[in-house]
N, C-alpha and C positions, 0 to 999 in steps of 0.2 A: 503495501498500499504505500510505504513512505518513499519508495524507487519510484513506482507510478506518478507519484506528485511530482517526486523532483524532475523526472522527463517531462511531465506536464508544463511546469514553470520554464524547463529550460526550451522547451519549444516554442513556448510562449515569448521567450524574451528575444530568441533568435526571429521570429515574424515579425516582432516591432522593429528588430534591428536592420531588416530587409526587407520590408513592407516598400518601402522609397523604392528601392532598386526593382523590386518586380514590377511595381506599378509603370515605372520607365522603360523595363523589357516589355509588356504589354501594349505598349503603343505603336503607331503605326509610324514605323521611321524609313518607310521606301523613300527613293531620292525621287525628287519630280523630274520627268524629264519630258521633253519634247519640244515645238517650236517656242521660242520667247524664255527658253530656259538657259540661264549662261551653264554651260556644260563645263569651262573650264572653274565653274567654283564646286562643282562636285568632287571629294578628294580624289577618286577612284573612278572616271567617268566610262572608260572603257573597260573595265573589269565589273561594273557595275551593269551596264548594258549586257554584258555576257551571261554576267550571273540571270537578269530577267531571260533572256533570250533562252537559257538554259532551263529554266524552270517552266516555259513556256512548252521546250522541248518535252520535258518529264510528263507536262497534262496531256501533251498529246499522245505519248508514248502509254501514257494508263489508260487512255480512253482508246487506244487500237482495238480493233473487232477481235483481231486473233495472234496467234503468236508468231505466226513468218518463221517456221522451223526452228525455234528456240532465240530468232536475231533479234526480236521486239526487246526480249529477256535481257540478253546482252547488253542492247544500246540501251535499255535503262539504267543497267548496273553502270556503264560506262558514264551517261550523262551526271550519275549520283556521285560517281567517282569526279569529276570533272568539278561538279559545286563544290565537294569537300576541298578541293585544292584550293580553290578560289575561297573559301573562307579563310583556309589557311594561309593565301598569300596575302588578303586583307591584314590579318593578325599580326604577319613576318612584317611585313612594310611599317605599319602600324607602329610595333615596337622599334623601328630602324628609327623613326620620327620623320619620315621622310613621305607624306601624304599626299602630294599633289602629282597628278602625270603630267608629263609634256604634252599641253593641250594641242600644241602644232600637227601631232602625230595623230590625231582624234580621225574616225571615218565615221560617216552615220551608217547605220542599221538600220533596215527595216524588219518590222516584224514580221510573225509567222502568221500565214495566213489558209484558211482553208477553201479549197475547189469547188465550186458546184459541180456535181459529175463526175468528179473524181473517183477511181475504183476504190484509193487508199487515202482519204483525205486528211487523216490522222498522221501516217506516216512521212506522206508530202511535207505536212505542216511541221512537223518534227526537224525533216531535214532540213528546210529552210530556217528554221529555230538557231540548229545547230550550225548550219551556213553562216548566221547573222553572229554567232557567239566567237567562229573561229576567226571570223574577219577583226571581232573586238582585242581577241585577245593576241592576233598578232598586231594590231595599233597599239598595244597596253606600252608605255613607255618604260616599265620598268621589268625585272624578270621577278620580282617578288619573291625572291630564298629559294627560285626554283619553281616555284609553284603554278607560276604563269606557263610554264612549257609542259609542266604535267598535266596540270587544264586542258592544255592545247592537244598534247598527246590523248587523252582521255577523250574528248572532241573528236578527235578524227577516228577513235575508236568506234565511238557512238556512229558517226556518220559511213563508216565502213559496214558496220551491222546493219544498219539501214538499207543500205544498196543490195547487201546479201538478201535482205529480206525480201525485197521487191523482185531478185531474180528470185529467189525461191518460190515466190507465189506464181511465178509466170512458169515454173516447171511442173 
């Protein structure tokens, strides 16, 4: 009984200390992008756009109709690996204290779109999103402790898997 009471008290104290942090974490912290937004003001504009493109690809892959001979799952795993690398890339760069990318190397990216009448709209949309992420990763100004290259490799792997998925469906 005494031990349970001390655990409850310790939990209450910890919650009181961390509630402000949890509230901040729960807030929408997406970086605005689009026309009229100064991309140079964003700490990592190319990486941020690549993350958004990879998240779109992940959603498209999760919504795809079937497995495509296992290639959809492999592409989804590679996409998740790329997202993990980009999270590590931003953390690494922020630890180093250099948070701004060189805005002169930025390229614009288009989002993924689903084509009406397309036989594999989610796979095609995922390919478009992954290609957009690849362009942004190639244009990123920093190496991000090697994580940018790892994310680029995972993105290329996901693209390769999706091209194989389309070939598999034709066979």
